[in-house]
C-alpha positions as CSV (number, residue, x, y, z in Angstrom):
1,M,19.4,-12.6,8.1
2,I,16.0,-12.5,9.8
3,L,14.5,-9.1,10.5
4,T,11.5,-8.8,12.9
5,E,8.9,-6.1,12.9
6,D,10.7,-4.6,15.9
7,D,14.0,-4.6,14.0
8,I,12.4,-2.7,11.2
9,V,10.8,-0.2,13.5
10,R,14.1,0.4,15.3
11,A,15.9,0.9,11.9
12,L,13.2,3.2,10.5
13,S,13.0,5.2,13.8
14,N,16.6,6.5,13.2
15,P,16.1,10.1,12.1
16,K,19.3,9.9,10.0
17,R,17.3,7.7,7.6
18,Y,15.0,10.6,6.6
19,P,15.4,13.9,4.9
20,E,16.2,16.8,7.3
21,G,13.0,18.1,8.9
22,L,11.0,14.9,8.6
23,V,9.6,13.8,11.9
24,V,7.7,10.5,12.3
25,D,5.7,9.8,15.5
26,G,4.1,6.5,16.6
27,L,5.7,4.3,13.9
28,D,4.5,0.7,13.7
29,V,5.3,-2.1,11.3
30,K,3.4,-5.3,10.7
31,L,4.5,-8.1,8.3
32,R,1.7,-10.3,7.1
33,N,0.6,-12.2,4.0
34,G,3.8,-11.3,2.1
35,K,3.3,-7.6,2.7
36,I,4.6,-4.8,4.9
37,Y,2.1,-2.6,6.7
38,V,3.5,0.6,8.0
39,S,1.5,3.1,10.1
40,A,2.4,6.3,12.0
41,D,0.4,8.5,14.2
42,R,1.8,11.6,12.6
43,V,4.4,12.6,9.9
44,D,5.6,16.2,9.9
45,Y,7.8,17.6,7.2
46,G,8.5,21.3,7.5
47,M,5.1,23.1,7.7
48,F,3.2,20.1,6.4
49,S,1.6,17.5,8.6
50,L,0.1,14.2,7.8
51,P,-2.0,12.4,10.5
52,N,-2.6,8.7,10.6
53,L,-0.3,7.5,7.9
54,S,-0.9,4.1,6.4
55,L,1.3,2.4,3.9
56,V,1.0,-1.1,2.4
57,G,3.6,-2.7,0.1
58,R,5.8,-5.6,-0.8
59,L,9.5,-5.8,0.2
60,K,11.8,-6.6,-2.7
61,A,15.4,-6.8,-3.6
62,V,16.1,-4.1,-6.3
63,N,19.6,-3.6,-7.6
64,G,21.1,-5.0,-4.3
65,Q,18.9,-2.9,-2.0
66,L,15.9,-3.6,0.1
67,Q,13.0,-1.6,-1.4
68,V,9.3,-1.3,-0.9
69,E,6.9,-1.7,-3.8
70,V,4.2,0.6,-2.5
71,E,0.7,-0.5,-3.2
72,Q,-1.2,2.0,-1.1
73,V,-0.6,5.2,0.9
74,S,-3.2,7.1,2.8
75,P,-4.0,9.9,3.3
76,I,-2.7,11.3,0.0
77,G,-1.5,14.9,-0.2
78,L,1.8,16.6,-0.6
79,V,3.5,14.7,2.2
80,G,1.7,11.5,1.4
81,A,2.9,11.6,-2.2
82,M,6.5,11.8,-0.9
83,I,6.2,8.8,1.4
84,P,7.0,6.0,-1.1
85,Q,10.3,7.7,-2.0
86,M,11.2,8.3,1.6
87,A,10.2,4.7,2.6
88,N,12.5,3.4,-0.1
89,Q,15.3,5.7,0.9
90,A,15.0,4.5,4.5
91,M,14.6,0.8,3.6
92,G,17.5,0.9,1.3
93,Q,19.8,1.8,4.2
94,I,18.9,-1.4,6.0
95,G,21.7,-3.7,5.0
96,A,23.3,-1.0,2.9
97,N,26.7,-2.5,3.4
98,W,25.7,-5.7,1.6
99,Y,24.1,-6.7,-1.6
100,V,20.5,-7.8,-1.0
101,E,19.8,-10.8,-3.2
102,D,16.4,-12.1,-2.1
103,V,13.6,-11.1,0.3
104,K,10.8,-13.3,1.7
105,V,8.2,-11.8,4.0
106,G,6.6,-14.1,6.5
107,D,4.3,-13.4,9.4
108,G,6.2,-11.2,11.8
109,Q,9.5,-11.4,10.0
110,V,11.5,-10.9,6.8
111,N,14.2,-13.3,5.6
112,V,16.8,-11.3,3.7
113,T,19.5,-13.1,1.8
114,F,22.7,-11.1,1.3
115,R,25.6,-11.7,-1.1
C-alpha cells in the first residue's frame, strides 16, 4: 500500500485517533529523506497549549504496527513530552486491521507492506 502525505494528514486528522480532549490545528506532514516531518500550528490538551509543534522521526514496523521512532520534538514541555506516545498511538491505528511487515519512506509517500 502506498500512503501519501495527504493520506497521513487525513488519517491523523481524525479526532478519534487521539486521547479525549486533544485538539490539533493546522496539521501538516512531509515525507523526505527517509523521515516523517509533522508540524501543527497548535496542539491543545485540556488547559495546556503547545504552539508551533514540530516532530521529526522515522516510520517503522514494530510488532505489526506502523510506529514513529521520534528523533526530535519541539517545543518541549508537558504536552510536547506526550507527543511521541500520542503520535505512535495515532500511527498504530493506520492499517490496524493488518500486520505491518515493512515500511519504506520515499519523497512524498510511504510504501507499507502488510501481511
